[in-house]
LUMMAR-27713 format. One record per residue (C-alpha): residue number from 1; x, y, z; residue in one letter. Coordinates in pm, 1 decimal. Example, Ala and Ser with C-alpha at 12.3 -4.5 7.8 and 13.67 -1.06 7.14 Angstrom:
<rs>
(1; (1230.0; -450.0; 780.0); A)
(2; (1367.0; -106.0; 714.0); S)
</rs>
This chain:
<rs>
(1; (-941.7; -223.8; 364.6); M)
(2; (-716.8; 56.1; 474.1); Q)
(3; (-845.9; 400.4; 380.8); Q)
(4; (-513.4; 508.5; 235.4); E)
(5; (-523.3; 222.7; -14.6); V)
(6; (-862.5; 336.4; -145.7); V)
(7; (-743.8; 697.6; -157.5); L)
(8; (-430.4; 596.9; -346.8); A)
(9; (-636.0; 409.0; -604.5); M)
(10; (-822.7; 736.3; -667.6); L)
(11; (-501.9; 939.0; -703.3); A)
(12; (-462.6; 863.1; -1073.8); K)
(13; (-818.4; 960.0; -1166.9); E)
(14; (-1171.2; 970.2; -1024.1); P)
(15; (-1365.1; 645.6; -1035.1); A)
(16; (-1689.0; 466.4; -956.1); H)
(17; (-1681.8; 216.0; -671.2); G)
(18; (-1684.0; -79.9; -909.3); Y)
(19; (-1387.6; 70.9; -1098.5); Q)
(20; (-1196.3; 96.0; -771.1); L)
(21; (-1270.3; -267.0; -696.2); R)
(22; (-1144.7; -365.5; -1042.4); A)
(23; (-823.8; -163.5; -990.4); R)
(24; (-763.1; -332.9; -658.8); L)
(25; (-830.8; -677.0; -805.7); R)
(26; (-592.1; -605.2; -1092.5); D)
(27; (-322.9; -489.1; -850.6); A)
(28; (-365.9; -786.1; -615.5); L)
(29; (-425.2; -1063.3; -866.6); G)
(30; (-579.5; -1374.2; -710.1); P)
(31; (-556.2; -1218.9; -362.3); L)
(32; (-808.6; -958.2; -477.3); G)
(33; (-1077.6; -1219.9; -541.6); D)
(34; (-1151.7; -1242.7; -169.6); A)
(35; (-1207.2; -867.6; -145.9); M)
(36; (-1550.1; -765.2; -19.6); N)
(37; (-1703.2; -505.9; -254.7); A)
(38; (-1929.4; -376.9; 20.9); G)
(39; (-1627.0; -288.9; 229.6); H)
(40; (-1500.9; -57.9; -44.8); I)
(41; (-1829.8; 133.5; -42.5); Y)
(42; (-1827.9; 158.4; 336.9); V)
(43; (-1473.2; 294.8; 318.7); T)
(44; (-1572.9; 544.2; 48.2); L)
(45; (-1861.2; 668.5; 265.3); T)
(46; (-1624.8; 717.0; 559.4); R)
(47; (-1375.1; 899.0; 339.1); L)
(48; (-1650.0; 1127.0; 210.1); E)
(49; (-1763.6; 1208.6; 565.6); K)
(50; (-1402.4; 1282.1; 660.0); A)
(51; (-1369.2; 1525.2; 368.8); G)
(52; (-1102.5; 1317.9; 192.9); L)
(53; (-1310.3; 1238.8; -116.8); V)
(54; (-1570.6; 1433.1; -309.1); A)
(55; (-1866.8; 1266.0; -475.5); V)
(56; (-2028.3; 1364.2; -800.7); E)
(57; (-2345.5; 1196.9; -920.1); R)
(58; (-2359.7; 1123.0; -1291.0); L)
(59; (-2669.7; 1001.6; -1467.2); A)
(60; (-2608.9; 675.7; -1648.3); D)
(61; (-2833.0; 678.3; -1953.0); T)
(62; (-2797.1; 304.3; -2010.7); A)
(63; (-2976.6; 201.3; -1691.7); D)
(64; (-3110.2; 544.1; -1588.5); R)
(65; (-2951.3; 531.8; -1247.3); S)
(66; (-2725.5; 779.4; -1076.6); D)
(67; (-2365.8; 667.6; -1040.5); R)
(68; (-2131.5; 814.8; -788.3); K)
(69; (-1789.4; 919.4; -909.0); V)
(70; (-1535.0; 960.3; -630.6); Y)
(71; (-1238.9; 1195.4; -649.5); S)
(72; (-975.9; 1312.3; -403.1); L)
(73; (-1008.0; 1640.9; -221.9); T)
(74; (-689.9; 1836.3; -145.6); P)
(75; (-699.2; 1680.8; 202.0); E)
(76; (-726.5; 1336.2; 44.6); G)
(77; (-432.4; 1409.4; -184.2); Q)
(78; (-224.9; 1512.0; 117.9); Q)
(79; (-321.4; 1197.2; 304.9); R)
(80; (-206.3; 984.0; 9.6); V)
(81; (122.8; 1176.1; -12.9); A)
(82; (181.8; 1126.2; 360.3); D)
(83; (101.8; 754.0; 333.2); W)
(84; (336.9; 703.0; 40.6); I)
(85; (617.5; 880.3; 225.6); A)
(86; (554.6; 680.0; 545.0); E)
(87; (824.4; 434.9; 645.6); V)
(88; (659.3; 167.5; 854.1); S)
(89; (764.6; -191.8; 868.6); W)
(90; (693.1; -468.9; 935.5); P)
(91; (326.9; -490.3; 867.7); R)
(92; (139.6; -816.5; 874.0); P)
(93; (1.0; -751.7; 524.5); D)
(94; (254.2; -710.4; 244.0); L)
(95; (-35.0; -641.2; 6.1); A)
(96; (-59.9; -289.7; 149.4); E)
(97; (300.7; -211.2; 59.9); F)
(98; (249.5; -364.4; -283.8); H)
(99; (-57.3; -144.4; -338.3); L)
(100; (144.1; 157.0; -229.3); K)
(101; (394.6; 84.7; -507.8); L)
(102; (121.9; 24.3; -766.9); V)
(103; (-67.7; 341.0; -674.6); A)
(104; (245.2; 554.8; -658.4); A)
(105; (345.8; 442.9; -1006.1); A)
(106; (-1.5; 464.0; -1161.1); A)
(107; (-68.8; 817.2; -1037.0); A)
(108; (295.2; 924.7; -1070.9); R)
(109; (297.1; 1022.3; -702.9); L)
(110; (642.3; 879.9; -637.0); A)
(111; (899.0; 649.6; -789.8); D)
(112; (834.4; 294.4; -663.4); P)
(113; (1208.2; 223.1; -655.9); I)
(114; (1261.9; 523.9; -428.4); T)
(115; (989.3; 393.3; -196.4); I)
(116; (1158.6; 50.9; -192.6); V)
(117; (1497.8; 211.8; -120.5); D)
(118; (1353.8; 410.5; 170.1); T)
(119; (1197.1; 97.3; 317.0); Q)
(120; (1519.7; -96.8; 267.5); R)
(121; (1723.2; 163.6; 459.7); R)
(122; (1479.7; 141.7; 749.5); E)
(123; (1484.3; -238.3; 747.4); L)
(124; (1864.2; -244.6; 740.8); L)
(125; (1872.7; -11.9; 1042.1); R)
(126; (1628.2; -234.8; 1229.6); R)
(127; (1821.4; -546.4; 1126.4); L)
(128; (2147.5; -404.3; 1264.8); R)
(129; (1973.9; -314.6; 1591.7); D)
(130; (1815.0; -659.5; 1622.5); A)
(131; (2142.9; -837.0; 1542.6); Q)
(132; (2329.0; -633.0; 1806.4); R)
(133; (2062.2; -706.2; 2063.4); A)
(134; (2065.0; -1077.8; 1975.5); A)
(135; (2442.9; -1098.0; 2014.8); M)
(136; (2416.2; -936.1; 2357.3); A)
(137; (2181.2; -1209.8; 2480.8); E)
(138; (2318.0; -1521.6; 2650.2); P)
(139; (2288.4; -1844.4; 2448.6); P)
(140; (1952.3; -2017.0; 2487.6); G)
(141; (1768.6; -1716.3; 2633.3); S)
(142; (1402.8; -1659.9; 2553.0); D)
(143; (1474.7; -1305.5; 2439.6); A)
(144; (1752.0; -1436.2; 2214.2); G)
(145; (1506.3; -1667.8; 2040.1); L)
(146; (1262.4; -1381.3; 1983.7); L)
(147; (1541.9; -1160.2; 1851.2); L)
(148; (1651.4; -1439.0; 1615.8); E)
(149; (1295.9; -1451.4; 1481.3); G)
(150; (1299.1; -1076.1; 1427.3); I)
(151; (1633.0; -1099.1; 1243.4); V)
(152; (1503.1; -1378.8; 1018.7); L)
(153; (1182.3; -1187.1; 942.6); R)
(154; (1375.1; -872.3; 854.6); L)
(155; (1610.3; -1070.1; 628.7); Q)
(156; (1311.8; -1223.7; 447.7); A)
(157; (1151.0; -881.0; 408.6); D)
(158; (1475.3; -744.6; 264.8); L)
(159; (1480.6; -1025.8; 7.9); R)
(160; (1122.7; -941.7; -88.1); W)
(161; (1218.4; -575.6; -128.8); L)
(162; (1496.3; -687.6; -363.1); E)
(163; (1233.3; -869.8; -568.7); A)
(164; (1018.7; -554.8; -569.8); C)
(165; (1312.3; -347.6; -690.5); E)
(166; (1391.1; -597.9; -966.2); T)
(167; (1029.0; -596.0; -1079.8); N)
(168; (998.5; -217.0; -1090.5); W)
(169; (1338.8; -177.4; -1255.6); T)
(170; (1228.8; -422.1; -1527.6); S)
(171; (906.6; -227.2; -1577.2); R)
(172; (1102.1; 94.5; -1611.6); R)
(173; (1336.0; -63.6; -1868.8); S)
(174; (1042.0; -201.8; -2069.2); A)
(175; (871.0; 136.6; -2105.3); S)
</rs>
């Protein structure tokens, strides 16, 4: 699990580890079922050591145990802001981008449609570059085949971004 995803899930409000896992499962749907809970706690420990989250222990009177509540430090908040503003594509895992949109909306860190638009501009730039390079290749070249694959992948990613925009526009209209 990428550290920025865990940080972003804390941006709305502090949470226990099990609450974070539930947020991630809700955001990912069936894909979240395969998530390893232990990995979330390992990530939280690393984030605490890095000074990106603070931990407060609260006594739970029901089972008389101490529960850790994690919250972002100012450094953690900055890391989330930087991650949300980052334009990086393609990534092998679209779930990360999806979680970026969910976290940005939930914590009101950024408008998901603006994030989608920024990504779309970058993908369109890369698509133009790949198409130009593909046209410059002789027919049947190995590089031409690779460039065709890149063009097709970018076109598919652009269609998915259109679906993201439609979804978030509908959500905005419904509220």
